[in-house]
N, C-alpha and C positions, 0 to 999 in steps of 0.2 A: 482565371480563378483556380486556385488550388483545390484538388480533391480532398475531402475530409476523411479522417481515419481516427480510430480509437482503440486502445488496448487497456485491459484491466487485470488486476490479480487480487486474489483473496488469500494470499500467503502460500509459502512453500512447505508449511508444516502439514503435509498431507499423509495420511496413513495408508497402508496397503489396502487394495480394493476390497479384500474380504473382511475388513475390520468394521464396516458399516453395512447396513442393508441397502439394497438397490433403491428403496424409497428415500433413504437418507441422502444418498449421493444425488438422486434426482432433485431433491429439495434444494440442495446447495447449488446445483447447476441452474435451477430456476431463478435463484437469487442473483447469480452471475448474469443471467440473461436479462433480468430486470435492471441491473446496474448498467448493462450495455445499452438497453433501450433508453434509459434516462439520459445518459451521456450523449448517445448518438442523436437522440431527439433534439437536444440543444444545438448540436452542430448542423443538423439538417434544416433547422429553423433559422439558420444564419447566426447563431450564437457563437461566442468565443470559445477557444480551447480551454481557457480558464474556467468559464462557466460549466463547460462539459465535464471536466475532471471533478469539479466540486459536486455536481449532480450525481455522477456515478459513485463517488466515494460515500456520499450521504446514504445511498441505498444500501451499501454494504455495512456501514456503521449501524444501520437500523436492523440488520439481519442478525439473528442469533447464531448463524453458522460460521461467522468469521471473528477473528480476534481484533475487534475495534468497536467502540461504542457499546451497544447492547450485545453482550457476548464476549467482552474483553477479558483478557487474562487477569489473574489475581497475583499480587506480589506476595512476598514471604509472610506478611502480616494479614493476608486475606483482604487487601484493599486494592481497588482499581485505581490506577494512575495512568491517564491517557495522554498520548502524544499525537501530534499531527502537524503537517506543513503543506504549503502550496506555493508554486512558483510560476511566474509568467515569463515565458521565453522571449517575449517581445521586448520587455523592459528590464528584465532580471529582478523585478519586484518580487518580494517573497514575504510570507508570514508563517510563523511557527509558534506552537504552544506545547508545553510538556508538563507532565505530572499533574494534570487536571484530575480532580476527583468528582466533578459534577457536570461538566459540559456534555449535553446529549450528543451533539455532533461536533467533535473537535475540529473537523476540517472547516466548518463554518466560522469558528472562532479564528482559525488561521487566516482565512480569507478576509474577515473583518479587520484583523490586525494589519494585514497587508494594505488595505484601503485606508486605515487610520494614519499610517506613516509615522507615528511617534516612536515606533519600535518595530523590529523585525521579529523578535522572539520574547515571549513572556512565559513564565513557568510557575507552577504551583498555584497557591491561592491568588496570586496576581492575575493569572490567566482566567481563573474562575470569576473573579471580580470584574475583569474586563468583559467577559461574555455576558454577565448580568447587566452591565452598563449598556451594552449594545442591544439588549433585549433578546438575546439568544436563550433558547431553552436549556434549563439545567434540571438535573434529576438527582434523587437520592442514590446512594451506592447500590441499593437493592435492584434498581432498574438495570444496571449493567450486568448483574450476576445471572449466570445460567447454571443448570445442573452439570453440564459438560465441563464448565470451567472449575467448579468445585471439585469434581472428580479428578481433573487434571492437576490441580494443586495438591490434592491428597497423594496422587501417584508420584509427583515430583518429590514430595517430602519422603515418601517411601524409598524412592531411588536414591535420594541423598543419604538416607540412613543406612541403606544396604550397600552403597557404593556401586550401584548399577547404572546403566545408561538409560535415559528416558527416550521415548520416541520423539520424532520431529513434531508431531501433533501436540504432544504434551508440552514441548518446550516453547515453540514460537508460533508466529502467524502475524500477518499484517494485511492491510488492504491498500490498494493504490490504483491510480489511473494516469494515463498519458494520452494526449490528444493533439491532433493537427486540425486547425480550422480552415475555413474557406479563404481566409486572408493570408494563409501561409504561416500563421503563428502557432507556436508549440506551448504546452503547459503540462505540469505534473503535479500530482497531489498524493500524499501518503498518510495513513492513519493507523494507529495500533494501540494495543494494551500492553505492549512489551512482552517479554518472555515470562512464562509461568514461574512463580517462586523467586522473582527478581528481588534484589535488595530495594528497600524503600528509598525513593528518590532517584533510582537509576534512570538514566535517559539513554535511549539507543539512537539508532541512525535515522529513524523515520522523521523526526522534526529537524534534523541537521541538514541545512541546505548544502548541497554538494555531495553529501554522503548517501542518504536514503532517498532524497528528492532533488532533482535538478532539471532545469529546462533552459535551453538557449536556442533561439531561432537560428536557422541555418545549420545547426548541428543535430541535436536530438533532445528528447525529453526522457527521463528515467525515473522509475519508482521501484525501490528494492524491497526485498523480504528475506529474512534469515537472521543469522547471528550478527546483530547490529554493531557490536564492537569492532568487527573486522571491516564492515562497510564504512565505518568512521575512519579507521586506520588507512584504508585504501582510497578514501574519498571517492567511492565507487561511481556515483552519478557524474561528478565532474570529470573523473578519469575517462569514462566512456565517451563523454562529449568531446574531450580533448583529443582522444584518439581519432574520432571522426573528423574533427575540425582541422587538426594539425598534422596528423599522419595520413589522412586520406583513407582510413580504413572504412569499409562498409559497416553498417550498424551490427549486422549479425556476427561479423568477425570480432569487432570491438567488445561487444557485450558477451559473446560466447567465450572468448579468451579469458576475460576477467573472471567469470564464474567457474569455468572448467579448468583453467590453468593457473592463474594467479592465486586464487583462493584454495586450490586443491591441496596444497601441503598442510593446511590447517584442519582438514577433514570436518568442515562445518557445513551446515545446511545453508544454501544460498540460492536465490532466484531473483528475477526482476522482469519487468516489462519495459520496453523502450520503443520509441517511434522517431523516425527521422523526418527531414524536411520534405521528402517525397511521399511520406506515408508508409514507408517500409517499417515493418514491425519485427521485433526480436523478443523472445520470451524464454531465455535459457534458465534451467534450474538443475540442481544436482541431487535432489531428494527424490523419493519414490514418486512424487507427483507435485503439482502446483495448481491451485485453483486459478483459472485464467480464462480470459475471453478477449475477442478482438473483432473489429469491423475494418476490413481492408478498404482502400480507396475505390475498389470496384463494387463495394457494398456487401461483400460476403461476410456473414456474421457467424461466429462459432464460439462455443464454450468447451472447456475440458477440465478434468481433474487429474487424469493420468494420460495414457497414450491415446486412448480413443477420443476422437474429436466429434462434437455434436453440432450440427448446423441449427441455427435458431432464426426465427422470424422476428424482424424488428417492427 
């Protein structure tokens, strides 16, 4: 029987440590720990990697501290458009939705679509209608809005007018999870509100299978965060899995080289979490920090936002 493992992220759009109070950082870490417990609890009970990543992402979608679900970013017109995807490494089955304006937990809709099998990807009103047909919770736009996201949109518009650079936190953020279950299967899931002040209808990498989300048994599972256009261009998730599967690279090398070398010339924010067939975990990022957490095959559980790592009880 394979040992179980889990890794999550809450986005690489993390500000310097002195930009929030200690209490605010602690609250974000608490929500990361809650997501770890939700996902790991599924695995420990004998559940699948697919069930585990969905459970972990739902917790982060429900948290106001991350750019997904409640707390998602606003587009240029002040509207929330939500993206998510999920992939099963055992079968390569996947589901994805984008530009949803109403689905409370987009990752649940992606999972339902994967099970439905009539399509892999639905977008816009079609995604919202599908969710309602499946009995999934929908919400008014006001549910997704937080004061933090309103402030971020205002800041982005000020930066655009002044021609100045926005912070990573103002620009992007995503949530995601990867898991290895006791049967040796891998899965990945990602959910996001996209980047702040994005054009209406813009779709990033999070719902694009092979870019922001990818899982293949025997290789690895990947969930990305950062400037999605480059994750699409580099097909980041699939590229990392291919380097592991075909070049024989270890996961840390494959993931680290892509984030720190391949994407370096573009000077964009990027990060990801990945897990391999043995439960090895990689979490490279090139920003000041990344919301992240993991449970190793030995059961060690930790969360972090910057360099300091905090152990948590499961």
